[in-house]
FIMARLO-383175 format. One record per atom (N, C-alpha, C, O): x, y, z; residue in three letters. Coordinates in pm, whole numbers, plus 50000, padded with zeros to 5 digits. Example, Ala and Ser with C-alpha at 12.3 -4.5 7.8 and 13.67 -1.06 7.14 Angstrom:
2
513194943150780ala/512304955050780ala/513204967050780ala/514244966850846ala/512854977550708ser/513674989450714ser/512905000350787ser/513415011450804ser/
//
This chain:
103
578894396773568met/579504405173463met/578614408073320met/578214397973263met/578324418773269ala/577224427373209ala/578134418773048ala/579244414573016ala/576604420372988ile/577044415872814ile/576824424572750ile/575674428672735ile/577884429872692pro/577424443172597pro/576564439072471pro/576674429472395pro/575654449872476arg/574724448572343arg/575134453072222arg/575434464972230arg/575264448572113leu/575854450471970leu/575134466571948leu/574054471271983leu/576004470571892thr/575924481371805thr/574924484571707thr/574244474271710thr/574324493071611glu/573664491171535glu/574554486271403glu/574254476771332glu/575594493971388ala/576594492971325ala/577344479971311ala/577754476571200ala/577624469871454ala/577924461371466ala/577064449971427ala/577514439671378ala/575634452371453arg/574414444171420arg/574644442171277arg/574964430871239arg/574534450271203asp/574594455471050asp/575354447970974asp/574944441470878asp/576714448571021ala/577924441570977ala/577924424571017ala/578704416970960ala/577034420271113ala/577184406971167ala/575844399771066ala/575684388171027ala/575004412371048leu/573794401770931leu/574394403070796leu/573994395870705leu/575274411370779ala/576114409770644ala/576424394970639ala/575964387270554ala/577394391070754arg/577894378670745arg/576974365170758arg/577494354270737arg/575524366570795leu/574814359570836leu/573394360670756leu/572304362570809leu/573684358670594pro/572744361370508pro/571114352670526pro/570014356570485pro/571384342670585asp/570244333670622asp/569594336070737asp/568774327670774asp/569764345070798trp/569204350370967trp/568874366570915trp/569604374670858trp/567774367070950arg/567024381970938arg/566814386271117arg/566964380671226arg/566454398071072leu/566664406071216leu/564934407671248leu/564134411271162leu/564594404371374arg/563314405371420arg/562964419071415arg/563774428071436arg/561474421271379ala/561114434371383ala/561274444671492ala/561144456571463ala/561484441871588asp/562284452671718asp/563684447971699asp/564234448871808asp/564294444671633gly/565934445071639gly/566584443871682gly/567744447671666gly/565854434571802leu/566864427771923leu/566774411571918leu/567024404872018leu/566404405671796ala/566904393671785ala/566954389571644ala/566334393871546ala/567954379071658leu/567934369871499leu/566944357571490leu/566554351371589leu/566584354571350leu/565674346171353leu/566204339971196leu/566734346271104leu/565944329571202arg/566364315271095arg/565324302671112arg/564994296571213arg/564964301170994glu/564124289671007glu/564714277770918glu/565164280170806glu/564694264870971ala/565254257170880ala/564484242770883ala/563904239070986ala/564504235770778arg/563764225470683arg/564724213470695arg/565944213070676arg/563814203170732phe/564684189870726phe/563734177770654phe/562524179470636phe/564334167470621ala/563504155670563ala/562564150870650ala/561554146370595ala/562584150470762asp/561454143270868asp/561894151271026asp/562784159671042asp/561344147871089phe/561134152171236phe/562374146271305phe/562924152571396phe/562884132771260ser/564184128571292ser/565554136871279ser/566434139971360ser/565364138871147glu/566644153671133glu/566474162271163glu/567524167371201glu/565324170971177ala/565034180671302ala/565784181771386ala/566634190271414ala/565244166271462phe/565454164571611phe/567174164071627phe/567864170271708phe/567554155471534ala/569174154771536ala/569954167671536ala/570884169271615ala/569564178471435phe/570024191171413phe/570034198671569phe/570984205171613phe/568464195771655met/568294204271744met/569584194971859met/570244201671938met/569684186171853thr/570354178871921thr/571804186071915thr/572304191072016thr/572304186071817arg/573814188371797arg/573724204971849arg/574554208471934arg/572814214171802val/572854224571844val/572704225972000val/573464233672060val/572034221072049ala/571974219872216ala/573114219472294ala/573454225472396ala/573774208772204leu/575404205372273leu/576084219172279leu/576404224972383leu/576284224072140leu/576924235172125leu/576914246472206leu/577894253072240leu/575224249372247ala/574694259772307ala/575494259372480ala/576024267872552ala/575204244672489glu/575374244672621glu/576924243172664glu/577244244172782glu/577984240372551lys/579164246672562lys/579404260272589lys/580004264172690lys/578924268072495ala/578824282272489ala/578094286172592ala/578664296672621ala/577214284972669asp/576424284372800asp/575694298172710asp/575814309772752asp/575154295772620his/574294306072550his/572914299072482his/573344291572395his/571714298472483his/570894291472436his/569934294472356his/569404305372378his/569494287872264pro/568304295872175pro/567264293172222pro/567164284072305pro/565934302372172glu/564784298872198glu/564304294072046glu/564614300071943glu/563624283972052trp/563214276571930trp/562204270871959trp/561924268772077trp/561224266171833his/560314258871808his/560114250471714his/560044254271597his/559974237471749asn/559854223071632asn/558904218571594asn/558424210871678asn/558094219671468val/556944212571444val/557564206471331val/558174212271241val/557264190671348tyr/557714180471295tyr/558954181371218tyr/559984178671279tyr/559054185571064asn/560584189870992asn/560944200371008asn/562074202770966asn/560124212171079arg/560644223871066arg/561014231671235arg/560364231071339arg/562524239571199val/562904241371336val/562754258371302val/562964261771186val/562414268471399ala/562444283171400ala/563344286671526ala/563104283271642ala/564284293371486ile/564764299271596ile/565144312271605ile/565604319071513ile/564934316071724thr/565444328771768thr/566704332671867thr/566904324971960thr/567474343071854leu/568694343071943leu/568754360471963leu/568564369971886leu/569094359272090thr/568794369772158thr/569484368872340thr/569534358372405thr/569904381572385thr/570584379072492thr/569804388472596thr/569724400772592thr/569354381272671his/568404387772781his/569314396972851his/568934408572865his/570594393072904asp/571454400772990asp/571914412072942asp/572414420573015asp/571784413572790ala/572254424172711ala/571024432372667ala/571144443872626ala/569854426172678gly/568884433772619gly/568544435272479gly/567844443272416gly/569194426072452gly/568714426872262gly/570444415072207gly/570984404872249gly/570634424072104leu/571784410972030leu/573004415272134leu/573154424372216leu/573754404672092ser/575494405472150ser/575944396272074ser/575304389371994ser/577384395972104ala/578084391172026ala/578134375072027ala/578574369071929ala/577564367072165arg/577174355072183arg/575974350372077arg/575984338772034arg/575084358372042asp/574164354971933asp/574964353171821asp/574934342271764asp/575704362271779val/576264363071640val/577154348271627val/577214340871529val/577854346571766ala/578664334471715ala/578044320371734ala/578634310271696ala/576814320171797leu/576084309771802leu/575394306371649leu/575494295071600leu/574704316971582ala/574294315471470ala/575334312771372ala/574924306971271ala/576544315471375gly/577304310271275gly/577944297071319gly/578594291671230gly/577884289671459ala/577594274871486ala/576714269571394ala/576784261471302ala/575804276771448ile/573994269971371ile/574454269471222ile/574264258571167ile/574924277471159asp/574854279071021asp/575924268570983asp/575814263370872asp/576844265171057ala/577994252771017ala/577384240471050ala/577964230771003ala/576364238171119val/575564224871150val/574984221671059val/574924209671033val/574324231770975leu/573374231370882leu/573914230670760leu/573204228870660leu/575494232170755arg/576074232170628arg/576484218970623arg/576614213470514arg/576754212070748gly/577224196670753gly/576054190970752gly/576314179070735gly/574914192270760his/573624182170775his/573664176470653his/574084182070552his/573114162570663pro/573434150370541pro/572304158170446pro/572724164270348pro/570854158070475his/569724157070429his/568704173770443his/567484173270435his/569254183970460pro/568304194270486pro/567324191670382pro/567774186170281pro/565854195170383ala/564744194970273ala/564994208870199ala/564284212270105ala/
//
């Protein structure tokens, strides 16, 4: 089953609803960084997101260094951004809003 890529208009509308995310230079991915009090908090965040991602069967590309997590969302099967990326970005934002100690 092919996953449709977002149109430019849909992508721009999604970005308007996700103010903490930015578009990668090539326009094919969403990017966000988060900082936490320490490594343990960053890892706890990643664990919560991993459970959501697994349930959605859509997984982020990410990088963790101590208290920082850099996240890239793109849908390889769509060749760019899809509704799955927008949904996961919203879920990640909800986790971050509920996080007790973001730095």
